[in-house]
DRENMARMI-910151 format. One record per residue (C-alpha): residue in three letters; x, y negated, z. Coordinates in pm, whole numbers. Last residue first. Example, Ala and Ser with C-alpha at 12.3 -4.5 7.8 and 13.67 -1.06 7.14 Angstrom:
// DRENMARMI-910151
<tiza><res>SER</res><u>1367</u><v>106</v><w>714</w></tiza>
<tiza><res>ALA</res><u>1230</u><v>450</v><w>780</w></tiza>
END
This chain:
// DRENMARMI-910151
<tiza><res>UNK</res><u>-59</u><v>1076</v><w>-3669</w></tiza>
<tiza><res>UNK</res><u>160</u><v>775</v><w>-3596</w></tiza>
<tiza><res>UNK</res><u>-47</u><v>457</v><w>-3612</w></tiza>
<tiza><res>UNK</res><u>-179</u><v>425</v><w>-3255</w></tiza>
<tiza><res>UNK</res><u>135</u><v>588</v><w>-3116</w></tiza>
<tiza><res>UNK</res><u>343</u><v>298</v><w>-3242</w></tiza>
<tiza><res>UNK</res><u>118</u><v>32</v><w>-3097</w></tiza>
<tiza><res>UNK</res><u>103</u><v>205</v><w>-2757</w></tiza>
<tiza><res>UNK</res><u>480</u><v>247</v><w>-2744</w></tiza>
<tiza><res>UNK</res><u>538</u><v>-116</v><w>-2840</w></tiza>
<tiza><res>UNK</res><u>313</u><v>-236</v><w>-2559</w></tiza>
<tiza><res>UNK</res><u>470</u><v>11</v><w>-2314</w></tiza>
<tiza><res>UNK</res><u>818</u><v>-121</v><w>-2394</w></tiza>
<tiza><res>UNK</res><u>711</u><v>-477</v><w>-2326</w></tiza>
<tiza><res>UNK</res><u>707</u><v>-782</v><w>-2553</w></tiza>
<tiza><res>UNK</res><u>745</u><v>-1094</v><w>-2333</w></tiza>
<tiza><res>UNK</res><u>1124</u><v>-1076</v><w>-2372</w></tiza>
<tiza><res>UNK</res><u>1102</u><v>-1116</v><w>-2750</w></tiza>
<tiza><res>UNK</res><u>904</u><v>-1436</v><w>-2805</w></tiza>
<tiza><res>UNK</res><u>1006</u><v>-1547</v><w>-2455</w></tiza>
<tiza><res>UNK</res><u>1368</u><v>-1603</v><w>-2560</w></tiza>
<tiza><res>UNK</res><u>1407</u><v>-1861</v><w>-2278</w></tiza>
<tiza><res>UNK</res><u>1446</u><v>-2189</v><w>-2468</w></tiza>
<tiza><res>UNK</res><u>1788</u><v>-2186</v><w>-2636</w></tiza>
<tiza><res>UNK</res><u>1726</u><v>-1902</v><w>-2879</w></tiza>
<tiza><res>UNK</res><u>1978</u><v>-1805</v><w>-3145</w></tiza>
<tiza><res>UNK</res><u>1942</u><v>-1749</v><w>-3519</w></tiza>
<tiza><res>UNK</res><u>1661</u><v>-2003</v><w>-3552</w></tiza>
<tiza><res>UNK</res><u>1355</u><v>-1958</v><w>-3774</w></tiza>
<tiza><res>UNK</res><u>1141</u><v>-2147</v><w>-3519</w></tiza>
<tiza><res>UNK</res><u>830</u><v>-1945</v><w>-3597</w></tiza>
<tiza><res>UNK</res><u>706</u><v>-1985</v><w>-3333</w></tiza>
<tiza><res>UNK</res><u>775</u><v>-2268</v><w>-3085</w></tiza>
<tiza><res>UNK</res><u>412</u><v>-2303</v><w>-2974</w></tiza>
<tiza><res>UNK</res><u>399</u><v>-1935</v><w>-2883</w></tiza>
<tiza><res>UNK</res><u>169</u><v>-1659</v><w>-2998</w></tiza>
<tiza><res>UNK</res><u>366</u><v>-1344</v><w>-2922</w></tiza>
<tiza><res>UNK</res><u>455</u><v>-1087</v><w>-3185</w></tiza>
<tiza><res>UNK</res><u>388</u><v>-721</v><w>-3260</w></tiza>
<tiza><res>UNK</res><u>333</u><v>-636</v><w>-3624</w></tiza>
<tiza><res>UNK</res><u>161</u><v>-320</v><w>-3745</w></tiza>
<tiza><res>UNK</res><u>252</u><v>-118</v><w>-4052</w></tiza>
<tiza><res>UNK</res><u>76</u><v>151</v><w>-4253</w></tiza>
<tiza><res>UNK</res><u>-105</u><v>-92</v><w>-4484</w></tiza>
<tiza><res>UNK</res><u>234</u><v>-218</v><w>-4598</w></tiza>
<tiza><res>UNK</res><u>409</u><v>-544</v><w>-4675</w></tiza>
<tiza><res>UNK</res><u>614</u><v>-559</v><w>-4354</w></tiza>
<tiza><res>UNK</res><u>628</u><v>-926</v><w>-4251</w></tiza>
<tiza><res>UNK</res><u>837</u><v>-1176</v><w>-4443</w></tiza>
<tiza><res>UNK</res><u>615</u><v>-1474</v><w>-4521</w></tiza>
<tiza><res>UNK</res><u>324</u><v>-1415</v><w>-4283</w></tiza>
<tiza><res>UNK</res><u>550</u><v>-1257</v><w>-4019</w></tiza>
<tiza><res>UNK</res><u>752</u><v>-1577</v><w>-3990</w></tiza>
<tiza><res>UNK</res><u>1076</u><v>-1546</v><w>-3795</w></tiza>
<tiza><res>UNK</res><u>1185</u><v>-1623</v><w>-3440</w></tiza>
<tiza><res>UNK</res><u>1050</u><v>-1311</v><w>-3271</w></tiza>
<tiza><res>UNK</res><u>884</u><v>-1031</v><w>-3462</w></tiza>
<tiza><res>UNK</res><u>873</u><v>-663</v><w>-3366</w></tiza>
<tiza><res>UNK</res><u>766</u><v>-437</v><w>-3652</w></tiza>
<tiza><res>UNK</res><u>586</u><v>-110</v><w>-3578</w></tiza>
<tiza><res>UNK</res><u>605</u><v>141</v><w>-3856</w></tiza>
<tiza><res>UNK</res><u>422</u><v>427</v><w>-4023</w></tiza>
<tiza><res>UNK</res><u>649</u><v>512</v><w>-4319</w></tiza>
<tiza><res>UNK</res><u>490</u><v>380</v><w>-4637</w></tiza>
<tiza><res>UNK</res><u>823</u><v>401</v><w>-4824</w></tiza>
<tiza><res>UNK</res><u>804</u><v>32</v><w>-4916</w></tiza>
<tiza><res>UNK</res><u>723</u><v>-63</v><w>-4556</w></tiza>
<tiza><res>UNK</res><u>1013</u><v>143</v><w>-4423</w></tiza>
<tiza><res>UNK</res><u>1252</u><v>-25</v><w>-4667</w></tiza>
<tiza><res>UNK</res><u>1109</u><v>-362</v><w>-4564</w></tiza>
<tiza><res>UNK</res><u>1189</u><v>-286</v><w>-4200</w></tiza>
<tiza><res>UNK</res><u>1531</u><v>-166</v><w>-4317</w></tiza>
<tiza><res>UNK</res><u>1610</u><v>-517</v><w>-4438</w></tiza>
<tiza><res>UNK</res><u>1521</u><v>-674</v><w>-4106</w></tiza>
<tiza><res>UNK</res><u>1243</u><v>-806</v><w>-3883</w></tiza>
<tiza><res>UNK</res><u>1309</u><v>-577</v><w>-3586</w></tiza>
<tiza><res>UNK</res><u>1216</u><v>-213</v><w>-3613</w></tiza>
<tiza><res>UNK</res><u>1021</u><v>79</v><w>-3479</w></tiza>
<tiza><res>UNK</res><u>970</u><v>368</v><w>-3723</w></tiza>
<tiza><res>UNK</res><u>736</u><v>666</v><w>-3722</w></tiza>
<tiza><res>UNK</res><u>719</u><v>1019</v><w>-3859</w></tiza>
<tiza><res>UNK</res><u>1062</u><v>971</v><w>-4014</w></tiza>
<tiza><res>UNK</res><u>1134</u><v>1154</v><w>-4340</w></tiza>
<tiza><res>UNK</res><u>1136</u><v>837</v><w>-4553</w></tiza>
<tiza><res>UNK</res><u>1348</u><v>654</v><w>-4297</w></tiza>
<tiza><res>UNK</res><u>1610</u><v>926</v><w>-4345</w></tiza>
<tiza><res>UNK</res><u>1608</u><v>884</v><w>-4725</w></tiza>
<tiza><res>UNK</res><u>1643</u><v>507</v><w>-4696</w></tiza>
<tiza><res>UNK</res><u>1934</u><v>548</v><w>-4456</w></tiza>
<tiza><res>UNK</res><u>2099</u><v>786</v><w>-4703</w></tiza>
<tiza><res>UNK</res><u>2059</u><v>537</v><w>-4989</w></tiza>
<tiza><res>UNK</res><u>2192</u><v>255</v><w>-4772</w></tiza>
<tiza><res>UNK</res><u>2497</u><v>466</v><w>-4695</w></tiza>
<tiza><res>UNK</res><u>2510</u><v>631</v><w>-4357</w></tiza>
<tiza><res>UNK</res><u>2743</u><v>653</v><w>-4057</w></tiza>
<tiza><res>UNK</res><u>2781</u><v>283</v><w>-3965</w></tiza>
<tiza><res>UNK</res><u>2522</u><v>313</v><w>-3690</w></tiza>
<tiza><res>UNK</res><u>2372</u><v>664</v><w>-3693</w></tiza>
<tiza><res>UNK</res><u>2336</u><v>717</v><w>-3316</w></tiza>
<tiza><res>UNK</res><u>2114</u><v>1018</v><w>-3251</w></tiza>
<tiza><res>UNK</res><u>1896</u><v>992</v><w>-2940</w></tiza>
<tiza><res>UNK</res><u>1791</u><v>1337</v><w>-2817</w></tiza>
<tiza><res>UNK</res><u>2090</u><v>1466</v><w>-2622</w></tiza>
<tiza><res>UNK</res><u>2209</u><v>1123</v><w>-2505</w></tiza>
<tiza><res>UNK</res><u>1872</u><v>1005</v><w>-2371</w></tiza>
<tiza><res>UNK</res><u>1907</u><v>650</v><w>-2228</w></tiza>
<tiza><res>UNK</res><u>2278</u><v>634</v><w>-2315</w></tiza>
<tiza><res>UNK</res><u>2196</u><v>635</v><w>-2688</w></tiza>
<tiza><res>UNK</res><u>2046</u><v>285</v><w>-2668</w></tiza>
<tiza><res>UNK</res><u>2361</u><v>125</v><w>-2528</w></tiza>
<tiza><res>UNK</res><u>2572</u><v>292</v><w>-2798</w></tiza>
<tiza><res>UNK</res><u>2329</u><v>157</v><w>-3060</w></tiza>
<tiza><res>UNK</res><u>2395</u><v>-201</v><w>-2949</w></tiza>
<tiza><res>UNK</res><u>2773</u><v>-166</v><w>-2941</w></tiza>
<tiza><res>UNK</res><u>2767</u><v>5</v><w>-3280</w></tiza>
<tiza><res>UNK</res><u>2556</u><v>-261</v><w>-3454</w></tiza>
<tiza><res>UNK</res><u>2837</u><v>-417</v><w>-3661</w></tiza>
<tiza><res>UNK</res><u>2910</u><v>-76</v><w>-3817</w></tiza>
<tiza><res>UNK</res><u>2562</u><v>-89</v><w>-3964</w></tiza>
<tiza><res>UNK</res><u>2245</u><v>29</v><w>-3798</w></tiza>
<tiza><res>UNK</res><u>1989</u><v>303</v><w>-3753</w></tiza>
<tiza><res>UNK</res><u>1898</u><v>494</v><w>-3437</w></tiza>
<tiza><res>UNK</res><u>1732</u><v>830</v><w>-3500</w></tiza>
<tiza><res>UNK</res><u>1522</u><v>960</v><w>-3211</w></tiza>
<tiza><res>UNK</res><u>1408</u><v>1321</v><w>-3175</w></tiza>
<tiza><res>UNK</res><u>1055</u><v>1330</v><w>-3042</w></tiza>
<tiza><res>UNK</res><u>949</u><v>1563</v><w>-2762</w></tiza>
<tiza><res>UNK</res><u>619</u><v>1373</v><w>-2739</w></tiza>
<tiza><res>UNK</res><u>608</u><v>1216</v><w>-2391</w></tiza>
<tiza><res>UNK</res><u>968</u><v>1259</v><w>-2275</w></tiza>
<tiza><res>UNK</res><u>1122</u><v>1193</v><w>-2616</w></tiza>
<tiza><res>UNK</res><u>907</u><v>887</v><w>-2677</w></tiza>
<tiza><res>UNK</res><u>986</u><v>763</v><w>-2327</w></tiza>
<tiza><res>UNK</res><u>1362</u><v>795</v><w>-2386</w></tiza>
<tiza><res>UNK</res><u>1343</u><v>615</v><w>-2719</w></tiza>
<tiza><res>UNK</res><u>1138</u><v>331</v><w>-2567</w></tiza>
<tiza><res>UNK</res><u>1383</u><v>293</v><w>-2279</w></tiza>
<tiza><res>UNK</res><u>1670</u><v>271</v><w>-2527</w></tiza>
<tiza><res>UNK</res><u>1487</u><v>20</v><w>-2747</w></tiza>
<tiza><res>UNK</res><u>1419</u><v>-179</v><w>-2433</w></tiza>
<tiza><res>UNK</res><u>1786</u><v>-170</v><w>-2335</w></tiza>
<tiza><res>UNK</res><u>1884</u><v>-292</v><w>-2684</w></tiza>
<tiza><res>UNK</res><u>1682</u><v>-612</v><w>-2642</w></tiza>
<tiza><res>UNK</res><u>1441</u><v>-702</v><w>-2927</w></tiza>
<tiza><res>UNK</res><u>1643</u><v>-870</v><w>-3201</w></tiza>
<tiza><res>UNK</res><u>1536</u><v>-1153</v><w>-3431</w></tiza>
<tiza><res>UNK</res><u>1687</u><v>-1425</v><w>-3210</w></tiza>
<tiza><res>UNK</res><u>2012</u><v>-1226</v><w>-3220</w></tiza>
<tiza><res>UNK</res><u>2096</u><v>-1324</v><w>-3580</w></tiza>
<tiza><res>UNK</res><u>2009</u><v>-1301</v><w>-3949</w></tiza>
<tiza><res>UNK</res><u>2155</u><v>-954</v><w>-4008</w></tiza>
<tiza><res>UNK</res><u>1906</u><v>-770</v><w>-3790</w></tiza>
<tiza><res>UNK</res><u>1973</u><v>-475</v><w>-3560</w></tiza>
<tiza><res>UNK</res><u>1762</u><v>-251</v><w>-3335</w></tiza>
<tiza><res>UNK</res><u>1626</u><v>-12</v><w>-3599</w></tiza>
<tiza><res>UNK</res><u>1466</u><v>285</v><w>-3425</w></tiza>
<tiza><res>UNK</res><u>1350</u><v>590</v><w>-3619</w></tiza>
<tiza><res>UNK</res><u>1113</u><v>853</v><w>-3480</w></tiza>
<tiza><res>UNK</res><u>1130</u><v>1221</v><w>-3573</w></tiza>
<tiza><res>UNK</res><u>849</u><v>1438</v><w>-3442</w></tiza>
<tiza><res>UNK</res><u>956</u><v>1783</v><w>-3323</w></tiza>
<tiza><res>UNK</res><u>1104</u><v>2087</v><w>-3493</w></tiza>
<tiza><res>UNK</res><u>1439</u><v>2035</v><w>-3318</w></tiza>
<tiza><res>UNK</res><u>1700</u><v>1881</v><w>-3542</w></tiza>
<tiza><res>UNK</res><u>1927</u><v>2050</v><w>-3797</w></tiza>
<tiza><res>UNK</res><u>1649</u><v>2070</v><w>-4055</w></tiza>
<tiza><res>UNK</res><u>1621</u><v>1691</v><w>-4034</w></tiza>
<tiza><res>UNK</res><u>1981</u><v>1651</v><w>-4152</w></tiza>
<tiza><res>UNK</res><u>1925</u><v>1898</v><w>-4436</w></tiza>
<tiza><res>UNK</res><u>1620</u><v>1702</v><w>-4549</w></tiza>
<tiza><res>UNK</res><u>1819</u><v>1378</v><w>-4528</w></tiza>
<tiza><res>UNK</res><u>2101</u><v>1519</v><w>-4744</w></tiza>
<tiza><res>UNK</res><u>1848</u><v>1655</v><w>-4993</w></tiza>
<tiza><res>UNK</res><u>1687</u><v>1312</v><w>-5026</w></tiza>
<tiza><res>UNK</res><u>2028</u><v>1145</v><w>-5059</w></tiza>
<tiza><res>UNK</res><u>2114</u><v>1373</v><w>-5350</w></tiza>
<tiza><res>UNK</res><u>1775</u><v>1304</v><w>-5511</w></tiza>
<tiza><res>UNK</res><u>1837</u><v>923</v><w>-5501</w></tiza>
<tiza><res>UNK</res><u>1538</u><v>751</v><w>-5347</w></tiza>
<tiza><res>UNK</res><u>1281</u><v>554</v><w>-5547</w></tiza>
<tiza><res>UNK</res><u>1146</u><v>242</v><w>-5383</w></tiza>
<tiza><res>UNK</res><u>845</u><v>30</v><w>-5477</w></tiza>
<tiza><res>UNK</res><u>654</u><v>-242</v><w>-5295</w></tiza>
<tiza><res>UNK</res><u>292</u><v>-284</v><w>-5397</w></tiza>
<tiza><res>UNK</res><u>203</u><v>-607</v><w>-5579</w></tiza>
<tiza><res>UNK</res><u>66</u><v>-419</v><w>-5880</w></tiza>
<tiza><res>UNK</res><u>111</u><v>-579</v><w>-6221</w></tiza>
<tiza><res>UNK</res><u>191</u><v>-939</v><w>-6310</w></tiza>
<tiza><res>UNK</res><u>133</u><v>-1055</v><w>-6669</w></tiza>
<tiza><res>UNK</res><u>428</u><v>-1266</v><w>-6779</w></tiza>
<tiza><res>UNK</res><u>386</u><v>-1630</v><w>-6882</w></tiza>
<tiza><res>UNK</res><u>678</u><v>-1779</v><w>-6692</w></tiza>
<tiza><res>UNK</res><u>430</u><v>-1901</v><w>-6432</w></tiza>
<tiza><res>UNK</res><u>325</u><v>-1541</v><w>-6376</w></tiza>
<tiza><res>UNK</res><u>688</u><v>-1438</v><w>-6338</w></tiza>
<tiza><res>UNK</res><u>757</u><v>-1701</v><w>-6073</w></tiza>
<tiza><res>UNK</res><u>436</u><v>-1613</v><w>-5893</w></tiza>
<tiza><res>UNK</res><u>543</u><v>-1248</v><w>-5867</w></tiza>
<tiza><res>UNK</res><u>857</u><v>-1361</v><w>-5688</w></tiza>
<tiza><res>UNK</res><u>676</u><v>-1586</v><w>-5441</w></tiza>
<tiza><res>UNK</res><u>389</u><v>-1339</v><w>-5416</w></tiza>
<tiza><res>UNK</res><u>618</u><v>-1075</v><w>-5263</w></tiza>
<tiza><res>UNK</res><u>748</u><v>-1345</v><w>-5029</w></tiza>
<tiza><res>UNK</res><u>417</u><v>-1345</v><w>-4843</w></tiza>
<tiza><res>UNK</res><u>207</u><v>-1656</v><w>-4881</w></tiza>
<tiza><res>UNK</res><u>225</u><v>-2019</v><w>-4771</w></tiza>
<tiza><res>UNK</res><u>511</u><v>-2113</v><w>-5007</w></tiza>
<tiza><res>UNK</res><u>304</u><v>-1990</v><w>-5302</w></tiza>
<tiza><res>UNK</res><u>35</u><v>-2249</v><w>-5225</w></tiza>
<tiza><res>UNK</res><u>284</u><v>-2533</v><w>-5275</w></tiza>
<tiza><res>UNK</res><u>369</u><v>-2421</v><w>-5633</w></tiza>
<tiza><res>UNK</res><u>742</u><v>-2384</v><w>-5692</w></tiza>
<tiza><res>UNK</res><u>844</u><v>-2561</v><w>-6013</w></tiza>
<tiza><res>UNK</res><u>959</u><v>-2327</v><w>-6287</w></tiza>
<tiza><res>UNK</res><u>1267</u><v>-2380</v><w>-6502</w></tiza>
<tiza><res>UNK</res><u>1283</u><v>-2205</v><w>-6838</w></tiza>
<tiza><res>UNK</res><u>1603</u><v>-2325</v><w>-7004</w></tiza>
<tiza><res>UNK</res><u>1775</u><v>-2342</v><w>-6666</w></tiza>
<tiza><res>UNK</res><u>2116</u><v>-2500</v><w>-6608</w></tiza>
<tiza><res>UNK</res><u>1973</u><v>-2851</v><w>-6573</w></tiza>
<tiza><res>UNK</res><u>1738</u><v>-2731</v><w>-6296</w></tiza>
<tiza><res>UNK</res><u>2017</u><v>-2593</v><w>-6078</w></tiza>
<tiza><res>UNK</res><u>2018</u><v>-2832</v><w>-5784</w></tiza>
<tiza><res>UNK</res><u>1919</u><v>-2560</v><w>-5534</w></tiza>
<tiza><res>UNK</res><u>1569</u><v>-2540</v><w>-5681</w></tiza>
<tiza><res>UNK</res><u>1380</u><v>-2516</v><w>-6007</w></tiza>
<tiza><res>UNK</res><u>1267</u><v>-2153</v><w>-5993</w></tiza>
<tiza><res>UNK</res><u>1406</u><v>-1918</v><w>-6253</w></tiza>
<tiza><res>UNK</res><u>1461</u><v>-1853</v><w>-6622</w></tiza>
<tiza><res>UNK</res><u>1777</u><v>-1862</v><w>-6833</w></tiza>
<tiza><res>UNK</res><u>1735</u><v>-1794</v><w>-7206</w></tiza>
<tiza><res>UNK</res><u>2054</u><v>-1828</v><w>-7413</w></tiza>
<tiza><res>UNK</res><u>2282</u><v>-1610</v><w>-7197</w></tiza>
<tiza><res>UNK</res><u>2627</u><v>-1757</v><w>-7251</w></tiza>
<tiza><res>UNK</res><u>2782</u><v>-1571</v><w>-6958</w></tiza>
<tiza><res>UNK</res><u>2876</u><v>-1903</v><w>-6795</w></tiza>
<tiza><res>UNK</res><u>2514</u><v>-2014</v><w>-6818</w></tiza>
<tiza><res>UNK</res><u>2400</u><v>-1695</v><w>-6644</w></tiza>
<tiza><res>UNK</res><u>2673</u><v>-1747</v><w>-6382</w></tiza>
<tiza><res>UNK</res><u>2572</u><v>-2109</v><w>-6326</w></tiza>
<tiza><res>UNK</res><u>2209</u><v>-2008</v><w>-6284</w></tiza>
<tiza><res>UNK</res><u>2292</u><v>-1749</v><w>-6019</w></tiza>
<tiza><res>UNK</res><u>2544</u><v>-1979</v><w>-5852</w></tiza>
<tiza><res>UNK</res><u>2281</u><v>-2248</v><w>-5796</w></tiza>
<tiza><res>UNK</res><u>2104</u><v>-2004</v><w>-5566</w></tiza>
<tiza><res>UNK</res><u>1744</u><v>-1885</v><w>-5580</w></tiza>
<tiza><res>UNK</res><u>1790</u><v>-1516</v><w>-5660</w></tiza>
<tiza><res>UNK</res><u>1508</u><v>-1381</v><w>-5874</w></tiza>
<tiza><res>UNK</res><u>1687</u><v>-1518</v><w>-6178</w></tiza>
<tiza><res>UNK</res><u>1549</u><v>-1385</v><w>-6506</w></tiza>
<tiza><res>UNK</res><u>1826</u><v>-1382</v><w>-6766</w></tiza>
<tiza><res>UNK</res><u>1753</u><v>-1356</v><w>-7138</w></tiza>
<tiza><res>UNK</res><u>1907</u><v>-1237</v><w>-7464</w></tiza>
<tiza><res>UNK</res><u>2196</u><v>-1049</v><w>-7301</w></tiza>
<tiza><res>UNK</res><u>2510</u><v>-1000</v><w>-7507</w></tiza>
<tiza><res>UNK</res><u>2668</u><v>-738</v><w>-7276</w></tiza>
<tiza><res>UNK</res><u>3016</u><v>-885</v><w>-7329</w></tiza>
<tiza><res>UNK</res><u>2898</u><v>-1216</v><w>-7184</w></tiza>
<tiza><res>UNK</res><u>2831</u><v>-1031</v><w>-6859</w></tiza>
<tiza><res>UNK</res><u>3197</u><v>-934</v><w>-6831</w></tiza>
<tiza><res>UNK</res><u>3306</u><v>-1289</v><w>-6910</w></tiza>
<tiza><res>UNK</res><u>3079</u><v>-1427</v><w>-6641</w></tiza>
<tiza><res>UNK</res><u>3214</u><v>-1169</v><w>-6397</w></tiza>
<tiza><res>UNK</res><u>3569</u><v>-1289</v><w>-6463</w></tiza>
<tiza><res>UNK</res><u>3457</u><v>-1650</v><w>-6412</w></tiza>
<tiza><res>UNK</res><u>3302</u><v>-1552</v><w>-6080</w></tiza>
<tiza><res>UNK</res><u>3623</u><v>-1373</v><w>-5985</w></tiza>
<tiza><res>UNK</res><u>3823</u><v>-1687</v><w>-6061</w></tiza>
<tiza><res>UNK</res><u>3582</u><v>-1885</v><w>-5845</w></tiza>
<tiza><res>UNK</res><u>3619</u><v>-1656</v><w>-5547</w></tiza>
<tiza><res>UNK</res><u>3581</u><v>-1280</v><w>-5530</w></tiza>
<tiza><res>UNK</res><u>3463</u><v>-1093</v><w>-5839</w></tiza>
<tiza><res>UNK</res><u>3729</u><v>-819</v><w>-5827</w></tiza>
<tiza><res>UNK</res><u>3653</u><v>-738</v><w>-5463</w></tiza>
<tiza><res>UNK</res><u>3449</u><v>-904</v><w>-5190</w></tiza>
<tiza><res>UNK</res><u>3198</u><v>-1041</v><w>-5441</w></tiza>
<tiza><res>UNK</res><u>3173</u><v>-714</v><w>-5628</w></tiza>
<tiza><res>UNK</res><u>2866</u><v>-796</v><w>-5835</w></tiza>
<tiza><res>UNK</res><u>2769</u><v>-448</v><w>-5945</w></tiza>
<tiza><res>UNK</res><u>2574</u><v>-403</v><w>-6267</w></tiza>
<tiza><res>UNK</res><u>2276</u><v>-169</v><w>-6229</w></tiza>
<tiza><res>UNK</res><u>2146</u><v>-30</v><w>-6557</w></tiza>
<tiza><res>UNK</res><u>1824</u><v>85</v><w>-6718</w></tiza>
<tiza><res>UNK</res><u>1590</u><v>-89</v><w>-6476</w></tiza>
<tiza><res>UNK</res><u>1231</u><v>1</v><w>-6390</w></tiza>
<tiza><res>UNK</res><u>1272</u><v>374</v><w>-6331</w></tiza>
<tiza><res>UNK</res><u>1429</u><v>351</v><w>-5985</w></tiza>
<tiza><res>UNK</res><u>1737</u><v>541</v><w>-5866</w></tiza>
<tiza><res>UNK</res><u>1978</u><v>245</v><w>-5861</w></tiza>
<tiza><res>UNK</res><u>1734</u><v>-30</v><w>-5761</w></tiza>
<tiza><res>UNK</res><u>1742</u><v>-46</v><w>-5381</w></tiza>
<tiza><res>UNK</res><u>2078</u><v>134</v><w>-5392</w></tiza>
<tiza><res>UNK</res><u>2237</u><v>-184</v><w>-5535</w></tiza>
<tiza><res>UNK</res><u>2174</u><v>-387</v><w>-5219</w></tiza>
<tiza><res>UNK</res><u>2514</u><v>-348</v><w>-5050</w></tiza>
<tiza><res>UNK</res><u>2720</u><v>-376</v><w>-5369</w></tiza>
<tiza><res>UNK</res><u>2573</u><v>-709</v><w>-5478</w></tiza>
<tiza><res>UNK</res><u>2325</u><v>-686</v><w>-5761</w></tiza>
<tiza><res>UNK</res><u>2304</u><v>-770</v><w>-6130</w></tiza>
<tiza><res>UNK</res><u>2006</u><v>-590</v><w>-6281</w></tiza>
<tiza><res>UNK</res><u>1998</u><v>-454</v><w>-6634</w></tiza>
<tiza><res>UNK</res><u>1692</u><v>-420</v><w>-6857</w></tiza>
<tiza><res>UNK</res><u>1717</u><v>-279</v><w>-7209</w></tiza>
<tiza><res>UNK</res><u>1387</u><v>-382</v><w>-7365</w></tiza>
<tiza><res>UNK</res><u>1116</u><v>-141</v><w>-7481</w></tiza>
<tiza><res>UNK</res><u>867</u><v>-186</v><w>-7196</w></tiza>
<tiza><res>UNK</res><u>907</u><v>-566</v><w>-7175</w></tiza>
<tiza><res>UNK</res><u>596</u><v>-680</v><w>-6987</w></tiza>
<tiza><res>UNK</res><u>573</u><v>-372</v><w>-6766</w></tiza>
<tiza><res>UNK</res><u>950</u><v>-375</v><w>-6709</w></tiza>
<tiza><res>UNK</res><u>933</u><v>-736</v><w>-6585</w></tiza>
<tiza><res>UNK</res><u>637</u><v>-651</v><w>-6363</w></tiza>
<tiza><res>UNK</res><u>828</u><v>-358</v><w>-6210</w></tiza>
<tiza><res>UNK</res><u>1111</u><v>-598</v><w>-6122</w></tiza>
<tiza><res>UNK</res><u>853</u><v>-832</v><w>-5969</w></tiza>
<tiza><res>UNK</res><u>703</u><v>-552</v><w>-5758</w></tiza>
<tiza><res>UNK</res><u>1056</u><v>-463</v><w>-5642</w></tiza>
<tiza><res>UNK</res><u>1136</u><v>-820</v><w>-5534</w></tiza>
<tiza><res>UNK</res><u>1037</u><v>-759</v><w>-5169</w></tiza>
<tiza><res>UNK</res><u>1288</u><v>-473</v><w>-5156</w></tiza>
<tiza><res>UNK</res><u>1565</u><v>-710</v><w>-5267</w></tiza>
<tiza><res>UNK</res><u>1467</u><v>-964</v><w>-5003</w></tiza>
<tiza><res>UNK</res><u>1490</u><v>-694</v><w>-4737</w></tiza>
<tiza><res>UNK</res><u>1827</u><v>-571</v><w>-4859</w></tiza>
<tiza><res>UNK</res><u>1984</u><v>-916</v><w>-4889</w></tiza>
<tiza><res>UNK</res><u>2144</u><v>-1080</v><w>-5192</w></tiza>
<tiza><res>UNK</res><u>1856</u><v>-1127</v><w>-5437</w></tiza>
<tiza><res>UNK</res><u>1884</u><v>-957</v><w>-5773</w></tiza>
<tiza><res>UNK</res><u>1971</u><v>-1140</v><w>-6094</w></tiza>
<tiza><res>UNK</res><u>1774</u><v>-971</v><w>-6373</w></tiza>
<tiza><res>UNK</res><u>1948</u><v>-943</v><w>-6710</w></tiza>
<tiza><res>UNK</res><u>1737</u><v>-876</v><w>-7018</w></tiza>
<tiza><res>UNK</res><u>1838</u><v>-725</v><w>-7351</w></tiza>
<tiza><res>UNK</res><u>1570</u><v>-698</v><w>-7620</w></tiza>
<tiza><res>UNK</res><u>1411</u><v>-1038</v><w>-7565</w></tiza>
<tiza><res>UNK</res><u>1064</u><v>-1076</v><w>-7720</w></tiza>
<tiza><res>UNK</res><u>1068</u><v>-1457</v><w>-7752</w></tiza>
<tiza><res>UNK</res><u>690</u><v>-1466</v><w>-7714</w></tiza>
<tiza><res>UNK</res><u>708</u><v>-1316</v><w>-7363</w></tiza>
<tiza><res>UNK</res><u>961</u><v>-1582</v><w>-7270</w></tiza>
<tiza><res>UNK</res><u>704</u><v>-1857</v><w>-7318</w></tiza>
<tiza><res>UNK</res><u>824</u><v>-2141</v><w>-7548</w></tiza>
<tiza><res>UNK</res><u>915</u><v>-2451</v><w>-7355</w></tiza>
END
């Protein structure tokens, strides 16, 4: 297998991961690809809801939308996307996403060099398949993606997360903040796509928001998607005039810009947690069922709160054994941790 770096591809397709947090954790790898191929045209194929992670950054020249719920839905949509990608005449595809579909799509598009980890029964579709080293599985996910590139012969650069925010979204967030009282702004992120076992109770987020307002005068921004509206409505009731419910009211780019202007951020293990880590916003991450070693906030300005229990990390979506990993974390404990890192 001839190293990709020696093949000197001029048009490279990167297949992005499908979730916001995973996408953020790949940003060092995307920067590594640009560093190794400074003159290549680099495009990234991303689902609609993660595209903003890459759209404003300098490391890709083009974001191609995979509209899985639209024109690319189902097998016929996948074939249509394959034809569209074939028209770009890519020399190489680097698959940061692990799925069989990613390799199948690159093969369908006729991309001659297809590189990625050997997993999900896709080895035969890869021209440059990499076996996952056992030690990589024990580290943070950032090293998982950087390790793939190193084993492909690329020279990894910095492991720091990277996010660039769209200037229009930055101005929108600045205008939003200007409309608030001139007090600290604290973000709360009570949702998580994976399931309720990752979520600290809404009532505790509400109590935390109310205490922050009482003790510091902080204005509280509550983030979430449309699916989080019931949760965020509960939180807002604790201090209606000072807790601002943003669930379903922002784009990802706008949410990123608001997190960037927050003085502090309290979050479950979620995509926006990784956004906060990449933006170096001081944050407190509350971990329950998941593994903070593998997917914790990759930032020197973050602290993790979790309980040492025999069942952790169970990686389950729901808890059937008392939910102690979350219920044992008190509001005062989170408040102390947050105030210790917010200047």
